[in-house]
Backbone bond lengths (Angstrom), bond angles and torsions (degrees), N, CA, C in turn:
res aa  C-N    CA-C-N  psi(-1)  N-CA   C-N-CA  omega(-1)  CA-C   N-CA-C  phi
1 M - - - 1.508 - - 1.613 104.70 -
2 N 1.317 112.32 125.78 1.498 123.34 -178.64 1.666 105.61 -85.66
3 D 1.237 113.83 164.25 1.472 120.42 -179.92 1.541 113.80 -52.06
4 T 1.293 114.51 -45.33 1.525 120.32 177.28 1.430 108.57 -59.76
5 D 1.331 125.59 -45.56 1.459 129.09 178.94 1.423 111.90 -59.95
6 R 1.413 120.73 -43.81 1.346 124.21 -176.21 1.566 108.41 -74.33
7 Q 1.348 122.19 -35.48 1.355 120.08 177.42 1.423 116.74 -74.51
8 R 1.401 114.20 -25.75 1.568 118.84 170.85 1.545 110.94 -67.11
9 E 1.281 112.10 -37.61 1.524 119.54 179.32 1.513 106.43 -69.67
10 A 1.276 121.37 -42.12 1.430 119.24 179.76 1.507 116.08 -65.65
11 V 1.343 116.38 -40.94 1.400 120.96 178.04 1.548 106.87 -63.96
12 A 1.228 120.56 -46.02 1.523 126.60 176.35 1.464 110.27 -48.55
13 E 1.433 116.22 -51.82 1.372 116.96 -168.79 1.525 108.46 -83.23
14 A 1.323 122.25 -22.75 1.453 123.92 170.07 1.456 110.76 -63.38
15 L 1.296 117.12 -42.42 1.370 122.54 178.44 1.583 115.22 -64.54
16 E 1.274 113.61 -39.67 1.418 125.17 176.49 1.532 109.35 -62.74
17 N 1.322 116.61 -45.54 1.546 128.34 -179.66 1.604 103.53 -63.41
18 V 1.226 119.42 -49.21 1.538 122.91 -174.76 1.423 103.70 -63.81
19 T 1.399 121.64 -46.11 1.462 116.38 -174.53 1.498 115.04 -64.31
20 A 1.447 111.84 -38.31 1.465 115.04 -178.43 1.536 109.33 -68.89
21 R 1.359 118.84 -31.42 1.434 118.02 179.31 1.613 113.47 -69.83
22 L 1.416 110.77 -37.75 1.429 110.87 -176.68 1.518 107.18 -76.88
23 D 1.285 121.33 -22.45 1.427 122.53 169.12 1.542 113.32 -57.81
24 E 1.316 106.99 -49.48 1.472 118.27 178.79 1.618 115.09 -55.07
25 E 1.389 107.08 -42.64 1.463 115.68 -171.59 1.581 110.77 -96.45
26 K 1.340 114.67 9.72 1.526 114.50 -172.64 1.658 111.12 -60.63
27 S 1.180 117.39 -36.70 1.500 122.53 -175.79 1.526 104.74 -73.85
28 H 1.269 121.50 -36.60 1.453 120.46 -176.66 1.517 107.86 -75.50
29 L 1.287 117.79 -38.85 1.578 120.07 176.04 1.459 106.95 -59.44
30 T 1.377 115.88 -47.35 1.504 119.76 -179.07 1.484 116.03 -60.13
31 D 1.319 113.29 -33.06 1.477 117.69 176.12 1.555 108.55 -68.44
32 L 1.362 114.96 -48.09 1.555 115.89 -177.17 1.518 106.53 -61.79
33 D 1.246 120.62 -44.31 1.457 120.09 -175.49 1.548 113.73 -67.11
34 S 1.427 114.22 -29.44 1.452 121.04 -176.37 1.517 102.27 -65.62
35 A 1.296 123.38 -33.72 1.470 122.12 -175.26 1.562 113.08 -74.99
36 I 1.326 118.59 -25.35 1.490 116.79 -172.56 1.492 110.67 -143.87
37 G 1.374 119.09 7.73 1.426 118.34 -179.48 1.593 114.84 -140.01
38 D 1.333 113.53 -131.40 1.570 122.25 -175.88 1.521 105.84 -103.94
39 A 1.225 123.71 -4.76 1.448 127.74 -173.98 1.495 113.07 59.58
40 D 1.354 118.44 26.65 1.428 121.77 177.12 1.453 115.81 -118.48
41 H 1.294 119.99 8.51 1.559 118.56 -177.74 1.425 108.07 -67.75
42 G 1.232 122.75 -46.18 1.453 121.51 177.25 1.487 118.85 -56.27
43 A 1.280 122.15 -46.24 1.380 133.60 174.49 1.599 108.87 -65.22
44 N 1.322 117.04 -43.72 1.591 114.63 -177.10 1.568 107.40 -71.29
45 M 1.262 116.30 -36.98 1.516 119.46 -175.67 1.485 107.05 -67.05
46 T 1.274 116.45 -53.53 1.573 118.56 -179.95 1.432 112.57 -53.90
47 R 1.372 119.72 -50.87 1.386 124.35 -175.05 1.522 111.10 -60.19
48 G 1.386 116.99 -42.93 1.520 120.45 -175.57 1.591 108.58 -71.77
49 F 1.350 117.88 -36.95 1.390 116.30 -173.94 1.553 109.35 -82.37
50 R 1.280 119.11 -27.89 1.479 122.10 173.44 1.419 109.84 -63.07
51 K 1.442 123.59 -45.62 1.409 125.93 174.12 1.455 114.18 -60.53
52 A 1.324 117.50 -46.95 1.513 121.56 179.00 1.515 108.56 -59.57
53 N 1.357 118.39 -43.42 1.388 121.23 179.72 1.477 114.78 -59.93
54 E 1.394 119.68 -34.28 1.512 123.71 -176.68 1.580 101.43 -78.39
55 K 1.247 124.42 -31.68 1.470 117.38 -178.38 1.600 108.93 -79.01
56 V 1.238 115.54 -44.05 1.548 115.90 -177.82 1.422 118.03 -65.94
57 Q 1.471 114.82 -28.82 1.506 115.03 173.19 1.445 118.48 -63.02
58 D 1.400 115.91 -22.41 1.408 120.69 -178.21 1.626 111.57 -94.67
59 M 1.157 114.90 0.46 1.564 117.82 -176.90 1.505 112.62 -95.73
60 D 1.369 109.71 75.70 1.447 117.60 -168.15 1.618 112.92 -77.93
61 E 1.371 115.16 -11.07 1.453 115.83 -174.45 1.523 108.89 -116.94
62 A 1.302 113.79 -4.67 1.611 115.62 -176.27 1.641 109.86 -72.37
63 D 1.331 107.17 145.92 1.493 110.15 169.06 1.472 112.84 -79.41
64 P 1.298 117.26 170.07 1.491 119.91 176.79 1.546 119.63 -50.11
65 A 1.299 112.06 -42.31 1.558 115.75 -179.27 1.514 107.61 -64.71
66 E 1.192 122.25 -33.51 1.485 128.12 -173.26 1.593 105.36 -71.90
67 L 1.382 110.89 -45.39 1.537 117.31 -178.86 1.479 109.03 -61.58
68 V 1.329 119.11 -49.10 1.385 122.00 -176.79 1.513 113.76 -65.11
69 K 1.419 116.33 -36.59 1.506 116.66 176.39 1.542 110.52 -68.01
70 T 1.308 114.27 -30.90 1.474 119.74 -179.20 1.511 105.57 -64.84
71 I 1.441 118.90 -43.65 1.380 116.04 -178.08 1.501 112.58 -61.76
72 G 1.477 116.27 -39.30 1.366 119.21 179.16 1.538 114.05 -64.36
73 V 1.383 116.70 -43.45 1.397 119.93 -176.72 1.531 105.67 -66.02
74 T 1.189 121.77 -33.75 1.526 124.03 -173.94 1.516 102.89 -71.61
75 L 1.321 123.21 -45.05 1.459 124.30 -172.44 1.574 108.20 -65.37
76 V 1.377 114.66 -38.00 1.377 115.64 -177.29 1.674 109.90 -68.00
77 S 1.268 116.34 -33.97 1.494 118.00 179.47 1.525 112.35 -79.18
78 E 1.350 116.51 -26.23 1.588 117.48 -168.74 1.554 110.96 -108.89
79 V 1.374 112.77 -19.50 1.527 111.44 -175.96 1.571 106.15 -97.99
80 G 1.366 113.77 130.90 1.414 117.48 -178.74 1.505 111.42 -91.43
81 G 1.354 117.05 170.31 1.394 119.89 171.02 1.584 104.50 83.66
82 A 1.354 111.82 -160.58 1.467 119.16 -177.41 1.575 108.88 -82.02
83 S 1.346 119.08 -10.47 1.465 118.44 -177.98 1.540 114.55 -68.45
84 G 1.261 111.56 -42.58 1.558 116.58 179.54 1.452 114.14 -48.13
85 P 1.387 119.05 -60.51 1.496 122.26 -179.32 1.582 109.83 -66.41
86 L 1.249 123.43 -28.64 1.469 125.74 -176.91 1.510 106.53 -78.00
87 Y 1.245 122.64 -57.71 1.450 121.69 176.74 1.474 116.98 -72.95
88 G 1.307 115.46 -55.81 1.385 120.09 -178.64 1.581 118.81 -68.23
89 G 1.295 113.53 -47.86 1.494 114.01 173.00 1.432 119.52 -59.79
90 S 1.406 114.12 -35.07 1.415 119.42 -179.15 1.452 112.96 -74.58
91 I 1.435 116.66 -34.22 1.442 118.11 173.71 1.544 113.14 -69.41
92 M 1.245 112.20 -36.45 1.486 118.48 -179.18 1.559 107.46 -61.71
93 S 1.242 119.64 -48.37 1.410 125.42 -177.17 1.550 110.01 -66.85
94 A 1.275 118.52 -42.79 1.466 125.14 -171.68 1.592 102.42 -72.25
95 S 1.244 122.36 -25.41 1.579 121.85 -169.19 1.422 109.56 -59.86
96 Q 1.329 120.92 -28.26 1.404 118.29 -178.11 1.515 118.29 -64.09
97 E 1.306 114.65 -9.93 1.408 120.49 175.66 1.487 112.37 -68.90
98 F 1.343 116.95 -14.58 1.438 122.95 -176.06 1.494 108.76 -102.31
99 S 1.292 118.33 1.62 1.499 119.71 -167.08 1.435 116.95 -74.64
100 E 1.320 117.07 -28.01 1.522 122.21 -176.25 1.438 113.13 -98.31
101 E 1.420 125.41 -40.48 1.402 128.99 -167.00 1.488 105.61 -121.20
102 G 1.312 124.03 -0.05 1.539 123.75 -172.27 1.356 111.14 63.42
103 I 1.367 119.96 -151.49 1.565 123.67 -165.01 1.612 100.97 -92.64
104 T 1.300 123.65 115.76 1.294 124.43 166.90 1.608 108.30 -135.18
105 A 1.315 111.46 175.17 1.532 115.82 179.84 1.474 109.44 -54.96
106 E 1.390 114.97 -43.17 1.424 119.19 -172.77 1.527 111.81 -71.35
107 T 1.472 112.27 -46.24 1.443 118.74 177.64 1.480 112.41 -63.52
108 S 1.262 119.14 -29.83 1.531 117.51 -177.94 1.484 108.02 -77.69
109 V 1.322 121.51 -31.97 1.447 118.20 170.75 1.526 113.36 -61.28
110 A 1.285 112.86 -47.93 1.453 123.20 179.20 1.540 108.68 -52.99
111 F 1.459 115.52 -48.96 1.444 121.36 179.91 1.526 109.13 -55.71
112 A 1.383 116.09 -54.02 1.386 123.74 -175.97 1.586 114.00 -54.18
113 E 1.386 108.92 -45.83 1.604 109.83 177.56 1.530 111.28 -68.83
114 A 1.329 117.11 -40.89 1.496 115.55 178.38 1.581 113.94 -63.74
115 Y 1.295 112.92 -29.02 1.534 115.73 -179.92 1.596 107.07 -72.81
116 L 1.252 113.52 -50.23 1.473 115.32 174.12 1.454 116.44 -52.63
117 E 1.334 114.50 -47.98 1.519 120.61 -179.83 1.543 108.83 -59.05
118 K 1.314 122.24 -40.20 1.374 122.37 -174.70 1.518 108.05 -81.85
119 V 1.210 121.85 -28.78 1.505 122.49 173.89 1.528 108.49 -65.63
120 Q 1.323 120.85 -44.58 1.321 124.18 174.77 1.569 118.90 -60.33
121 D 1.327 107.05 -44.31 1.507 112.95 177.59 1.517 114.12 -63.57
122 R 1.440 113.10 -41.76 1.460 113.52 -179.32 1.433 115.39 -72.79
123 G 1.303 116.81 -34.20 1.423 121.38 -172.49 1.544 113.74 -98.03
124 G 1.299 116.62 -27.30 1.452 121.27 -179.52 1.473 118.43 72.79
125 A 1.420 110.11 21.40 1.561 114.51 -178.67 1.524 108.56 -98.76
126 E 1.293 107.89 158.57 1.458 117.21 -177.78 1.637 102.51 -128.01
127 I 1.365 113.15 171.20 1.452 118.05 170.22 1.521 106.74 -55.59
128 G 1.245 115.61 136.08 1.528 118.76 179.58 1.404 113.23 94.76
129 S 1.387 121.84 -2.20 1.462 124.69 179.63 1.523 109.39 -83.50
130 K 1.308 114.70 -13.56 1.457 116.03 -177.58 1.502 112.21 73.24
131 T 1.273 113.59 57.33 1.458 123.06 -174.00 1.555 113.81 -146.50
132 M 1.347 119.68 179.13 1.446 114.67 -179.53 1.617 116.15 -57.96
133 V 1.312 108.63 -23.49 1.490 116.43 177.31 1.445 116.49 -58.27
134 D 1.293 113.72 -28.54 1.550 117.52 174.02 1.485 115.30 -66.76
135 A 1.410 116.69 -22.28 1.444 118.26 175.53 1.549 107.68 -98.08
136 L 1.308 116.40 -33.93 1.529 117.04 -170.89 1.524 109.16 -75.30
137 T 1.240 120.81 -36.79 1.471 129.25 -170.50 1.585 108.81 -61.31
138 P 1.310 114.22 -59.71 1.525 115.20 177.47 1.471 115.36 -64.05
139 A 1.391 113.29 -28.99 1.488 113.22 179.26 1.502 112.67 -73.51
140 V 1.371 118.34 -35.30 1.483 115.68 -178.76 1.543 108.11 -76.12
141 H 1.374 118.43 -39.36 1.480 123.01 178.40 1.627 108.26 -55.90
142 T 1.254 111.07 -49.17 1.462 120.09 -178.34 1.521 110.76 -57.19
143 Y 1.398 117.02 -52.02 1.354 126.66 -179.87 1.562 112.07 -56.58
144 K 1.309 112.70 -49.44 1.638 118.76 175.36 1.501 110.09 -54.44
145 K 1.371 114.80 -55.46 1.353 119.93 -177.25 1.463 112.56 -58.98
146 S 1.324 128.07 -40.19 1.302 132.16 179.85 1.616 110.73 -61.79
147 I 1.199 111.61 -46.72 1.459 120.32 -177.49 1.648 109.02 -75.46
148 E 1.206 117.28 -52.71 1.621 116.55 -170.95 1.487 112.49 -86.70
149 T 1.326 119.75 -27.64 1.479 122.23 -173.93 1.545 104.62 -104.13
150 D 1.253 117.96 -57.85 1.553 120.21 -171.41 1.472 113.49 -80.48
151 D 1.340 117.07 -8.96 1.502 125.79 176.49 1.593 107.52 58.76
152 L 1.214 121.33 38.33 1.399 125.20 179.10 1.629 111.27 -81.66
153 E 1.360 117.23 154.09 1.375 120.17 174.79 1.575 109.50 -68.88
154 P 1.381 116.12 147.89 1.485 117.59 -177.39 1.548 118.46 -49.96
155 L 1.360 111.05 -32.76 1.415 117.99 -176.56 1.612 110.32 -65.96
156 E 1.290 112.85 -48.06 1.487 120.15 -178.09 1.549 107.00 -69.23
157 A 1.297 115.41 -38.91 1.496 118.38 176.83 1.590 115.34 -60.70
158 L 1.359 110.20 -37.66 1.479 110.63 177.89 1.466 115.21 -73.82
159 A 1.322 114.03 -26.22 1.527 122.19 177.37 1.505 106.94 -62.60
160 K 1.345 111.19 -49.95 1.442 115.73 177.80 1.454 115.38 -60.60
161 A 1.298 116.91 -33.88 1.520 126.75 -176.52 1.551 102.69 -66.79
162 V 1.312 114.40 -44.75 1.542 122.05 -174.86 1.503 103.43 -64.72
163 D 1.294 120.62 -47.85 1.574 120.08 176.21 1.391 115.03 -53.12
164 A 1.295 113.47 -47.02 1.536 123.88 178.66 1.551 109.99 -55.78
165 A 1.334 112.69 -48.09 1.531 113.57 -179.06 1.581 114.47 -70.51
166 E 1.369 113.58 -30.68 1.493 112.58 170.74 1.460 114.93 -61.82
167 R 1.411 116.51 -37.94 1.493 115.84 177.38 1.569 112.64 -72.12
168 G 1.427 110.21 -25.06 1.417 112.41 175.03 1.487 118.21 -68.77
169 V 1.366 113.68 -35.51 1.356 125.38 173.60 1.601 111.66 -58.90
170 E 1.305 112.82 -51.13 1.414 120.73 178.17 1.525 109.92 -55.40
171 F 1.391 114.23 -39.47 1.455 120.69 -175.24 1.600 109.22 -63.63
172 T 1.256 120.23 -23.17 1.562 120.93 -176.50 1.539 109.27 -77.51
173 T 1.267 125.26 -20.98 1.422 124.62 -172.01 1.629 112.55 -70.04
174 P 1.365 117.74 -43.97 1.429 114.75 177.14 1.480 127.73 -81.51
175 I 1.460 104.28 -7.12 1.514 111.15 -173.72 1.638 110.03 -97.63
176 R 1.428 109.18 166.49 1.410 113.14 179.54 1.615 110.77 -92.05
177 A 1.339 114.81 138.14 1.495 116.94 -179.82 1.475 111.52 -69.39
178 R 1.369 114.40 137.74 1.408 119.67 178.90 1.577 116.22 -125.18
179 K 1.369 110.18 3.06 1.379 116.53 169.90 1.663 113.58 -142.01
180 G 1.352 112.32 164.31 1.403 104.74 -177.08 1.498 122.11 85.89
181 R 1.273 122.62 176.48 1.451 120.73 173.30 1.539 119.71 -63.54
182 A 1.450 106.07 -29.18 1.465 114.08 -179.28 1.509 110.23 -66.50
183 S 1.327 118.96 -20.11 1.476 121.38 -176.85 1.591 108.43 -69.89
184 Y 1.464 113.10 -24.32 1.504 113.46 177.75 1.560 110.74 -63.77
185 L 1.303 122.69 -22.31 1.469 124.38 -175.37 1.539 111.70 -83.23
186 G 1.408 112.54 -11.08 1.446 114.96 176.09 1.554 108.71 59.23
187 W 1.379 113.81 -130.97 1.497 117.27 -172.93 1.648 111.55 -68.10
188 R 1.310 114.84 -17.67 1.488 115.91 177.86 1.499 112.38 -70.55
189 S 1.316 117.65 -9.68 1.363 117.46 175.61 1.583 113.16 -79.25
190 V 1.234 113.28 -17.34 1.567 116.66 175.85 1.421 109.72 -61.13
191 G 1.280 116.17 143.07 1.455 125.33 179.71 1.501 118.70 93.36
192 H 1.356 110.60 -5.13 1.553 116.79 -179.47 1.584 117.16 -111.22
193 Q 1.236 118.01 128.53 1.491 119.67 -176.56 1.505 107.10 -71.90
194 D 1.387 119.26 142.42 1.395 122.56 -169.41 1.620 106.88 -86.73
195 P 1.262 118.49 130.23 1.522 125.07 -176.24 1.388 114.43 -63.33
196 G 1.406 118.01 -36.92 1.473 120.96 -173.54 1.547 106.87 -77.72
197 A 1.292 119.14 -34.57 1.455 119.13 177.53 1.558 107.90 -71.74
198 T 1.326 117.77 -32.37 1.393 120.58 177.28 1.608 115.70 -65.54
199 S 1.308 113.63 -49.48 1.465 119.72 176.79 1.546 112.26 -63.23
200 T 1.295 116.62 -34.76 1.579 123.93 165.72 1.401 111.96 -48.73
201 L 1.373 117.32 -48.73 1.516 122.33 -176.45 1.445 110.78 -65.75
202 Y 1.407 114.44 -46.78 1.411 120.08 176.51 1.570 116.88 -51.20
203 I 1.380 109.45 -44.98 1.438 114.37 -175.74 1.663 106.64 -69.12
204 M 1.288 109.45 -38.08 1.626 111.19 179.05 1.466 112.58 -63.25
205 E 1.329 108.66 -35.57 1.626 112.27 179.52 1.543 113.08 -65.98
206 E 1.342 111.50 -36.48 1.570 111.70 175.95 1.449 112.25 -77.74
207 L 1.314 119.97 -26.92 1.525 116.59 175.03 1.551 105.58 -70.57
208 L 1.140 124.93 -34.15 1.478 127.01 174.39 1.519 110.65 -62.90
209 A 1.313 113.63 -44.29 1.523 111.58 -176.61 1.547 110.08 -71.57
210 T 1.272 113.39 -30.56 1.520 113.19 -179.91 1.522 109.48 -73.83
211 A 1.406 115.17 -38.86 1.470 118.49 175.01 1.408 115.64 -55.85
212 Q 1.401 119.79 -36.17 1.432 125.42 177.30 1.556 111.15 -53.61
213 T 1.371 113.34 -45.17 1.346 122.08 175.07 1.508 120.13 -60.90
214 Y 1.331 111.67 -47.72 1.456 115.44 -174.44 1.557 114.38 -91.66
215 L 1.267 114.24 -11.68 1.481 119.69 169.69 1.481 116.34 -103.91
216 N 1.318 112.21 10.35 1.593 121.11 170.33 1.622 106.50 53.60
217 G 1.190 117.02 53.85 1.415 118.59 175.80 1.559 112.26 -151.71
218 E 1.362 106.95 174.02 1.525 109.71 177.09 1.612 100.19 -141.62
219 V 1.276 113.13 139.53 1.519 123.81 -175.25 1.547 107.05 -144.98
220 E 1.338 111.83 141.49 1.534 116.86 173.82 1.515 107.00 -64.34
221 A 1.394 113.98 129.20 1.443 118.77 -179.28 1.539 104.51 -77.15
222 T 1.205 124.54 -6.70 1.510 124.18 177.61 1.625 114.67 -105.25
223 A 1.341 108.63 13.65 1.553 113.78 178.01 1.453 109.61 -53.16
224 E 1.338 117.37 122.99 1.342 122.30 -178.95 1.590 118.27 -65.76
225 A 1.194 123.96 141.97 1.440 119.01 168.07 1.502 112.08 -74.23
226 E 1.364 117.60 143.27 1.377 123.16 -177.42 1.557 114.93 -58.44
227 E 1.216 113.86 -42.48 1.467 116.42 178.33 1.539 106.44 -155.67
228 A 1.351 115.19 158.31 1.462 121.69 179.41 1.518 107.00 -71.35
229 P 1.362 116.77 139.52 1.550 123.96 164.76 1.480 111.07 -48.33
230 E 1.253 117.86 145.57 1.502 124.45 177.01 1.473 109.19 -56.45
231 E 1.309 122.14 -34.86 1.443 121.94 -172.23 1.576 107.46 -77.78
232 M 1.383 121.14 -8.35 1.357 119.40 -168.00 1.565 112.91 -81.52
233 P 1.314 119.79 135.80 1.385 120.05 -168.48 1.543 107.99 -71.01
234 D 1.358 115.33 159.90 1.501 119.09 -170.69 1.499 107.40 -63.07
235 E 1.300 119.88 -34.01 1.496 118.01 -179.44 1.535 115.07 -56.50
236 V 1.330 116.12 -39.75 1.451 117.19 176.04 1.609 113.76 -78.97
237 A 1.191 115.83 -37.53 1.459 118.37 -178.79 1.559 106.61 -63.55
238 E 1.250 119.57 -35.58 1.485 124.57 -174.58 1.579 105.54 -71.33
239 G 1.242 120.30 -24.71 1.394 124.84 175.21 1.535 116.47 -59.12
240 E 1.314 111.89 -27.97 1.481 114.98 -176.38 1.505 110.57 -68.13
241 D 1.310 123.31 -29.71 1.308 123.54 -177.54 1.491 116.64 -84.91
242 E 1.355 113.32 0.99 1.584 115.13 -177.57 1.450 105.74 -82.09
């Protein structure tokens, strides 16, 4: 099996794992979204990823970039509301980072940064808006720092990114929503965990689980980031000392 075949297999397995996890968490995501949104996040995400999984599992000759792009295109067409363009459109655009060299440590950082940039461009959210950006931003910054500055292996870097995302999800609970339908609730949105940040964490946890198989290693998913990224708000950074 050459590198392209193995990467194709890894992408397909990662998608299968993400789809199964979102199926498992569908009710929980629905409950979270019922409190501050349209109550459709769980259903939308499971429908979109199931369809993407069906398509990708049949793409035996595609390279990793084509597979990832197909996931994005399918989510755009299958996921309703704001989630389709945010998740799918951003994945579709960022997939081009894998087009020349496939999936490497460097291209995975480029993909993560491009994905975050597109999510913010499309949604207009920043850290503290109580959205998926609150989980995604510290995760991407931590992953980039771990690879490029701390010279960690991708598996350990991804574990730290998952840990950063988890703390980002926790950060959404006590803050007021400033973007999306939850923002209509004003201060009544305080005390509720953001469903988009939560599904982002679930996806990242399954990417880490898949990476452990394909990178032949084991790492604690709760590995702590060494320090908060510079852009992280004080509320999240202070959480590291607790």
